[in-house]
C-alpha positions in Angstrom: 142.8 104.8 101.3 145.1 107.0 99.1 146.5 103.8 97.6 143.0 103.0 96.4 142.6 106.4 94.9 146.0 105.8 93.1 145.0 102.5 91.8 141.9 104.0 90.4 143.7 107.2 89.1 141.8 107.2 85.7 138.5 107.6 87.6 139.4 109.8 90.6 142.3 111.9 89.1 141.1 112.2 85.5 137.4 111.5 85.0 136.0 113.3 88.1 138.1 116.5 87.7 137.1 116.6 83.9 133.4 116.0 84.8 133.4 118.7 87.7 135.3 121.4 85.7 133.2 120.9 82.5 130.0 121.2 84.6 131.2 124.7 85.8 132.7 126.0 82.6 130.5 124.5 80.1 127.6 122.8 81.8 126.1 121.2 78.7 129.5 119.4 78.0 129.3 117.7 81.3 126.4 115.6 80.0 128.5 114.4 77.2 131.4 113.7 79.5 129.1 111.7 81.7 127.6 109.7 78.9 131.0 108.9 77.2 132.5 108.1 80.6 129.7 105.8 81.6 129.8 103.7 78.3 133.7 103.7 78.6 133.6 102.3 82.2 131.1 99.6 81.0 133.4 98.6 78.2 136.2 98.4 80.7 134.0 96.4 83.0 134.4 99.0 85.8 130.6 99.0 86.7 131.4 100.1 90.2 132.5 103.6 88.8 129.1 104.3 87.5 127.5 103.7 90.9 130.2 105.8 92.5 129.8 108.8 90.2 126.0 108.5 90.6 126.4 109.0 94.3 128.5 112.1 93.9 126.1 113.5 91.2 122.9 113.2 93.3 124.8 114.8 96.3 125.8 117.7 94.1 122.3 117.7 92.5 120.8 118.5 95.8 122.9 121.7 96.1 121.3 125.1 95.3 124.4 126.7 94.0 123.8 128.2 90.6 127.1 126.8 89.3 126.0 123.3 90.2 122.5 123.5 88.7 123.5 121.1 85.7 123.7 118.2 88.3 120.0 118.2 88.6 120.0 117.2 84.9 123.1 114.9 85.3 121.5 112.8 87.8 118.5 112.2 85.6 120.8 111.3 82.6 122.8 108.9 84.8 119.6 107.2 86.2 118.5 106.6 82.7 121.9 105.2 81.7 121.8 102.8 84.7 118.3 101.7 83.9 119.5 100.8 80.4 122.5 98.9 81.8 120.0 97.2 84.2 117.9 95.9 81.4 121.0 94.6 79.6 122.1 92.8 82.6 118.7 91.0 82.9 118.8 89.7 79.3 122.6 89.3 78.8 123.2 87.5 82.1 119.7 85.9 82.3 119.1 87.5 85.6 115.5 87.3 86.8 113.6 90.4 88.2 114.6 90.8 91.8 111.3 90.2 93.7 111.8 93.3 95.8 111.1 95.3 92.7 107.7 93.6 92.6 107.0 94.7 96.1 107.4 98.2 94.8 105.0 97.9 92.0 101.8 98.7 94.1 103.3 101.9 95.4 104.4 102.8 91.9 101.0 102.2 90.4 99.1 104.2 93.0 101.6 107.1 92.5 101.1 106.9 88.8 97.3 106.7 88.8 97.0 109.3 91.4 99.4 111.6 89.4 97.5 111.1 86.2 94.1 111.7 87.6 94.5 114.3 90.4 97.8 116.2 90.1 97.7 119.8 89.3 101.0 119.3 87.3 100.4 115.8 85.8 103.4 115.8 83.5 105.9 116.6 86.4 104.1 114.2 88.8 104.0 111.2 86.4 107.8 111.8 85.5 108.6 111.7 89.2 106.7 108.5 89.8 108.5 106.9 86.8 111.9 108.1 88.0 111.3 106.5 91.4 110.5 103.2 89.7 113.7 103.5 87.7 115.7 104.0 90.8 114.2 101.0 92.5 114.7 98.9 89.4 118.2 100.1 89.0 119.3 99.5 92.5 117.9 96.0 92.8 119.2 95.1 89.2 122.4 97.0 88.5 123.5 97.7 92.0 122.8 94.2 93.1 124.8 92.7 90.2 127.8 94.9 90.7 127.7 94.1 94.4 127.5 90.4 94.0 130.2 90.3 91.3 132.6 93.0 92.6 131.7 93.3 96.2 134.9 94.5 97.7 135.8 96.8 94.8 132.4 98.6 94.9 132.3 98.8 98.6 135.8 100.4 98.6 134.8 103.0 96.1 131.6 103.9 97.8 133.6 104.3 101.0 136.0 106.5 99.3 133.4 108.8 97.7 131.5 109.1 100.9 134.7 109.9 102.7 135.7 112.5 100.1 132.3 114.3 100.4 132.7 114.7 104.2 136.4 115.8 104.0 135.6 118.3 101.2 132.6 119.5 103.2 134.6 120.3 106.3 137.7 121.6 104.7 135.5 124.0 102.8 135.1 125.9 106.0 138.9 126.9 105.8 138.6 128.2 102.2 137.8 131.7 101.0 134.4 130.3 100.0 133.6 129.1 103.7 130.2 130.8 103.4 129.2 128.2 100.9 130.0 125.4 103.4 129.1 127.1 106.7 125.9 129.1 107.3 124.7 130.6 110.5 127.3 128.6 112.5 126.0 125.4 110.9 127.9 123.1 108.5 126.0 122.7 105.3 128.8 121.1 103.3 128.4 120.0 99.7 124.7 120.0 100.1 124.4 123.6 100.8 122.0 122.7 103.7 122.8 121.7 107.2 119.9 119.3 107.5 120.6 117.6 104.2 124.2 117.2 105.3 123.1 115.7 108.7 120.6 113.4 106.8 123.5 112.2 104.4 125.5 111.4 107.6 122.6 109.3 109.1 122.6 107.0 106.0 126.3 106.9 105.6 127.3 105.9 109.1 125.6 102.5 109.0 127.1 101.7 105.5 130.6 102.7 106.7 130.0 100.7 109.9 129.2 97.7 107.9 132.4 97.7 106.1 134.4 94.5 107.0 136.8 93.2 104.4 140.1 91.9 106.0 141.9 92.0 102.6 140.9 95.5 101.9 143.4 98.2 101.6 141.2 100.3 103.8 142.2 99.6 107.4 140.0 99.4 110.6 141.8 102.6 111.8 140.7 104.4 108.7 137.2 103.3 109.2 137.2 104.5 112.8 138.5 108.0 111.7 135.8 108.3 109.0 133.1 107.3 111.5 134.5 110.1 113.8 134.5 112.5 110.9 130.8 111.6 110.2 129.8 112.2 113.8 131.8 115.4 113.9 130.0 116.6 110.7 126.5 115.8 112.4 127.6 117.9 115.5 128.8 120.8 113.2 125.4 120.8 111.3 123.6 121.4 114.6 120.8 119.2 113.3 119.0 117.8 116.2 117.5 115.1 114.1 120.8 114.0 112.9 122.4 113.9 116.5 119.3 112.0 117.9 119.4 109.6 115.0 123.1 108.8 115.4 122.3 108.1 119.1 119.5 105.9 118.2 121.7 103.9 115.8 124.4 103.6 118.3 122.2 102.5 121.2 120.3 99.9 119.0 123.6 98.6 117.6 125.0 98.2 121.0 121.7 96.5 122.2 121.7 93.9 119.5 125.4 93.4 119.0 127.0 93.7 122.4 125.3 91.0 124.4 124.0 91.6 127.9 126.5 94.4 128.8 125.6 96.2 125.6 121.8 96.0 126.4 122.1 97.2 129.9 124.4 100.0 128.6 121.9 101.0 125.9 118.9 101.0 128.1 120.6 103.2 130.8 121.8 105.7 128.2 118.4 105.5 126.4 116.5 106.4 129.6 118.9 109.3 130.3 118.3 110.8 126.8 114.5 110.5 127.3 114.8 112.3 130.7 116.9 115.1 129.2 114.4 115.4 126.3 111.4 115.8 128.6 113.3 118.3 130.7 114.9 120.2 127.9 113.9 123.6 129.5 116.8 122.9 132.0 119.2 123.6 129.1 117.9 127.3 128.9 120.0 128.0 132.1 123.1 127.6 129.8 123.1 130.1 127.0 125.9 128.3 124.8 123.9 125.0 125.1 120.7 126.9 124.5 122.0 128.4 121.4 123.6 125.2 120.0 120.3 123.1 120.4 118.0 126.1 119.6 115.8 125.1 122.6 113.4 127.8 121.7 112.3 126.0 118.6 112.3 122.5 119.9 108.6 122.5 120.9 107.5 123.4 117.4 110.3 121.3 115.7 111.6 124.5 114.0 108.1 125.3 112.9 107.4 122.0 111.4 104.3 121.5 113.7 102.6 124.4 112.0 103.3 122.9 108.6 102.1 119.5 109.8 98.8 120.9 111.0 98.1 122.3 107.5 99.2 119.1 105.8 96.8 117.1 108.0 93.9 119.3 107.0 94.9 118.9 103.3 95.1 115.2 103.6 91.5 115.0 104.9 90.4 116.5 101.5 91.8 113.6 99.5 92.5 110.8 102.1 92.6 107.7 99.9 94.6 108.5 96.8 96.1 111.8 97.4 96.8 114.3 94.7 99.9 112.8 92.7 103.6 112.5 93.2 105.2 115.5 94.8 101.8 117.2 95.4 103.0 118.1 98.8 105.8 120.3 97.2 103.4 121.9 94.8 100.7 122.6 97.5 103.1 124.3 100.0 104.8 126.3 97.2 101.2 127.7 96.4 100.2 127.9 100.1 103.3 130.1 100.9 102.7 132.4 98.0 98.9 132.7 98.6 99.3 133.4 102.4 102.6 135.5 101.9 104.6 133.4 104.3 108.3 134.1 104.5 109.5 131.5 106.9 111.7 128.7 105.3 109.8 125.9 107.0 106.7 126.6 104.8 108.8 125.3 101.8 108.0 121.6 102.5 106.1 119.3 104.7 109.2 118.1 106.5 107.7 114.6 107.1 107.9 111.7 104.8 104.7 110.0 106.2 102.5 113.1 105.7 104.1 113.6 102.3 103.2 110.1 101.2 99.6 110.7 102.4 99.5 114.1 100.7 100.7 112.5 97.4 99.1 109.0 97.4 96.8 108.9 100.3 96.1 106.0 102.7 96.4 103.5 99.8 99.8 104.9 98.9 101.0 104.7 102.5 99.9 101.1 102.9 101.6 100.3 99.6 104.8 101.8 100.8 104.6 99.9 104.0 104.1 96.7 101.8 107.3 97.7 100.0 109.2 98.0 103.3 107.9 94.6 104.4 109.3 93.2 101.1 112.7 94.8 101.7 113.0 93.6 105.4 111.6 90.0 104.5 114.7 89.4 102.2 117.2 89.3 105.0 117.8 87.3 108.2 120.5 89.6 109.4 118.1 91.6 111.7 120.7 92.3 114.4 122.3 94.7 111.6 119.1 95.7 109.9 117.0 96.9 113.0 119.4 99.7 114.0 119.4 100.9 110.4 115.6 100.6 109.9 115.1 102.3 113.4 117.3 105.4 112.6 116.0 105.8 109.0 112.3 105.6 109.9 112.9 108.0 112.8 114.6 110.5 110.5 111.7 110.4 108.1 109.5 112.0 110.9 111.3 115.2 110.3 112.3 115.1 106.6 110.5 114.2 103.4 113.2 112.0 101.8 111.0 108.9 101.4 109.0 110.3 98.6 111.9 111.5 96.5 113.9 109.2 94.2 116.8 111.5 93.0 118.5 112.1 96.4 121.4 110.5 98.2 119.3 109.3 101.0 116.8 107.1 99.2 119.7 105.7 97.1 121.7 104.7 100.1 118.7 103.5 102.0 117.9 101.0 99.1 121.6 100.1 98.7 121.8 99.1 102.4 119.3 96.3 101.6 121.5 95.1 99.0 124.5 94.7 101.3 122.5 92.9 104.1 120.8 90.7 101.4 120.5 87.0 102.2 121.1 85.1 99.0 119.2 82.0 100.3 115.9 84.0 100.5 115.6 84.2 96.7 
């Protein structure tokens, strides 16, 4: 792994440090560094660097540290650049439009029309609908092109950047700034949020698990250590959604990939987990376990059920087309302010499906299901795909990542469909 970093020293030891330092010292200069660097890498035909830095930027862009505020701008700039490069690829290399983009068009138009007609903040909603389309367009054009042409190189660099994100997140606990990485006995890492860190783990683990290049300088032992690092990070976050999701992935993977023995093992473990879940009150007899799992808040999903009830009532008022992209966020910001609610769980809806219904209504939800159908239909490798689909759709019950484009989870979610893509299906 260190050999790969050394071989790509210009990117990891020169460009990234300059970008990060400039973003803290003179934030505006980071935009220039990013733009110049991106065009330089394209000139050098190191298209994989642009994807790698985009992943890092959207991770830092989710953080609420004031010093990293510029990354919310940088991720928009980089997405626009990648969209431009995607358009060039289509015309320069005579690449047709990936049909998976066409499956997204209905959801995009529903969001665009709903945002234009009904959103209380039309400009913000429309721009977010457009950014979602640009992400899908970029992933299934630029990401796909780079993966097909430079498959192992791209995968190695994504492996490296994901690994570095987890290593820095955990090592940050031992620094004088440990409070930035660890909060209320929960790891929040570079995201500044334990649930976000856990969600990133959920999406990263299957991608690392998929890595299988015999000629790569990344060894199987290193892959195993990184997977242990990810699991350890999930445990340190204390996220119940994260821990259950990793279990779901592990059990489904064993069920589909380990033959009869794996199926029997998965069924037995699965039944055991279900029994524990329905008898969770037994854990209250053990204070350390009770504190770790926060058993007192399991029944309300840490306050989420209260939010969901309000969301359902709001959905009933505009059931078909919703009120525009990110309306769920606008609504709950106002709802919290009007009712003078201090609890953090009132900041969002914490459910992707309810968020889609609030934003784009029943029509939008059906359009998103149509998009998912399009993604799944382009691969025959269901034994690998099903565990990933299962864990990501489960995680969406407790987080609203599906309706957001500029986050690491949606990007990794879409990218996974690139790496399991069946070329014969198009």
